[in-house]
C-alpha positions, -999 to +999 in steps of 0.1 A: +661-219+245+689-208+268+716-234+276+714-242+313+742-233+336+740-263+359+766-249+383+745-220+396+713-218+416+694-184+415+676-170+445+655-138+443+642-118+473+612-098+460+601-081+492+634-064+501+631-027+505+593-026+503+594-001+531+610+025+508+580+029+486+549+022+507+524+037+483+532+012+455+535-018+477+502-015+495+487-042+472+519-057+458+556-061+466+587-043+452+594-070+426+560-066+409+560-028+407+553-019+370+582-003+352+590+010+317+555+008+302+552-030+300+575-047+326+576-055+363+609-048+382+615-085+387+615-091+349+650-075+346+667-097+373+648-128+362+656-123+325+692-116+333+695-149+353+679-170+325+700-154+298+731-162+319+721-198+318+706-201+353+677-225+349+669-232+386+656-201+402+638-197+435+617-166+445+613-163+483+583-142+490+571-128+523+538-108+518+516-091+492+528-117+467+496-126+449+502-102+420+537-115+416+525-151+415+500-141+388+526-123+368+552-151+370+528-180+365+547-212+356+577-192+343+570-199+307+579-165+294+614-169+309+618-205+297+615-219+332+590-246+326+614-275+331+614-311+343+645-303+364+650-270+380+627-242+366+609-216+387+601-222+424+580-197+445+583-201+482+556-182+502+556-181+540+548-214+556+557-233+524+579-254+547+567-268+580+591-246+601+589-215+578+574-182+589+573-146+576+609-133+575+626-100+582+659-102+564+676-124+538+692-146+565+658-156+579+644-160+544+672-185+536+665-203+568+629-208+557+642-228+526+672-245+542+659-280+534+655-270+498+691-256+497+705-288+511+688-308+484+700-287+455+732-298+437+746-266+422+781-256+433+773-219+435+744-197+445+735-164+430+713-141+450+696-108+442+671-083+456+647-065+432+649-029+440+672-023+411+665-024+373+695-037+355+704-059+325+731-080+343+755-106+330+755-130+360+776-155+341+805-129+339+802-123+376+802-161+383+833-166+362+851-138+380+841-153+413+854-187+403+887-173+390+893-153+422+888-182+445+865-161+467+841-175+493+816-148+482+816-120+456+795-089+461+784-067+432+786-029+435+785+002+413+801+036+418+776+064+425+765+090+451+741+078+477+705+088+469+692+117+490+661+096+498+682+069+514+702+094+534+669+108+549+650+075+552+643+062+587+651+025+585+633+014+617+660-013+620+650-030+587+658-010+556+696-012+554+719-002+526+756-009+524+788+006+510+822-010+507+859-002+512+877-022+486+915-028+484+929-047+454+895-063+447+889-075+482+861-061+504+879-048+535+850-030+552+812-028+549+794+003+561+757+002+571+736+032+561+766+054+555+761+092+552+793+097+533+794+123+505+808+118+470+811+087+449+807+055+469+811+018+463+774+011+466+763-025+471+738-038+446+728-066+469+738-092+443+759-120+456+777-151+443+786-176+470+798-211+472+768-234+480+784-252+510+796-219+524+760-205+522+745-235+539+771-232+568+762-195+571+725-202+572+728-230+597+748-207+620+723-179+616+694-201+623+709-214+656+718-178+667+685-162+656+702-139+631+680-122+605+701-101+581+725-116+557+749-087+553+747-072+588+745-103+609+765-128+588+790-112+564+802-082+585+812-103+615+832-126+592+848-100+569+883-109+581+877-146+580+861-150+546+876-140+512+850-114+501+857-100+466+840-070+451+826-071+415+824-036+400+794-033+376+797-005+351+764-010+332+731+009+335+716+008+370+682+022+381+676+021+418+641+025+433+645+042+467+613+062+470+584+074+449+604+103+434+632+079+423+605+056+408+592+085+387+627+098+377+640+063+367+610+058+345+613+092+329+651+087+322+641+060+297+626+086+275+662+095+267+674+072+239+708+069+255+694+055+287+669+033+269+697+018+248+720+014+279+693-007+297+679-027+268+709-032+245+720-063+263+700-095+266+662-093+259+640-086+289+610-109+290+576-103+307+541-117+309+523-117+276+489-101+277+480-103+240+467-068+235+461-052+201+487-026+189+482+009+202+458+030+182+464+067+176+430+081+165+420+113+147+440+143+159+460+124+185+494+139+193+523+120+210+557+135+216+586+118+235+566+090+250+570+053+258+537+035+251+529-001+255+505-022+234+467-021+239+464+016+243+439+040+226+451+076+223+429+103+209+442+132+229+476+147+235+504+130+254+539+143+260+570+132+280+551+102+295+552+065+302+520+048+293+513+012+303+491-014+285+455-008+279+455+029+288+429+052+271+434+089+266+402+105+252+398+132+227+406+166+242+426+152+271+461+164+278+488+142+295+522+156+302+551+143+324+530+114+337+532+077+344+499+060+336+498+023+347+478-004+331+442+003+321+442+039+333+415+060+316+418+098+311+385+112+300+377+140+276+390+174+285+411+162+315+444+180+319+470+162+340+507+167+346+533+150+369+509+123+379+515+086+387+483+066+383+482+030+395+462+004+376+426+009+366+425+046+377+400+069+360+406+106+356+371+120+349+362+145+322+374+180+326+395+173+357+427+192+361+454+177+383+490+187+385+520+177+406+555+189+402+588+174+391+599+172+427+566+159+440+546+138+415+511+131+427+502+094+431+467+081+425+461+047+440+446+016+423+409+017+411+403+053+422+380+075+402+389+112+405 
């Protein structure tokens, strides 16, 4: 059991950036997208919080949240079944005045009464479009030592091509920082700058009372976005410190990045970089170990439990319960839970959602730059 850090409240926004990957969020939200053969994206942030001693965590959902609620359950796998604190899931209309939200500011306004009642001195907030094994306690201690009003996590990288081309429609914002001697001096919205940037991870540590004041003001003024509408106008008033994160970061910004970030984990260096920190917990399904039968061949694969493999699979991510029949060939693919590839099928550069069936003898091939996506429950 993890010792509780009673000074910090965790808040997770699982719908942020859903618009970047509409194919996979048609029946779910960003946080519950499957990743790395047996996990959901939220597992990484949630596990990081609990291993950092945060035992009071709220998930503020907006839409398409039923799969996430099923996945999280009571929070037992993350040691969040507790008399005090634990896991709280706030759907729209959970509070009398609550409604579907657009940005983090309006999401926080929906749970303002809850925020007022909580006693933690600090609040740690995060989106779920990143996969990271994050030490929130280290960031919290840096925040406390600096005396900042708010600390914003960032990493150094080039801006993804998909974000540079994405049409935000006034909702999907990303942010970069100018930082001088640790302080955030300027925040850019949807920058097109080239080269290495201080790229916001949308992870924040903020003093509890400061956050409540911000949310109160935003509520009265009808503001919706936390970074754009609250932080940027007060950048010269508040002490905003940057927290440089140097660990492994996988960002999901479109279907291609989802494919690439999964495939990177077939490299042991990347796999170790992501999983060498604290353990990542997920919902337990209780499947049998994967069976490799007869002349099955598997090379450079990540395979979850519960699979049956009789055919050939190479350079692929295979989720729980998948079945690859004798004579089938799977290469450079992501096969989600309970996908069936029948005898003689030959597939390459495919992403299959849950419960897809690729029928016998079918040949389907995408490319490394354009993997083909097959939606949930389809038989092709």
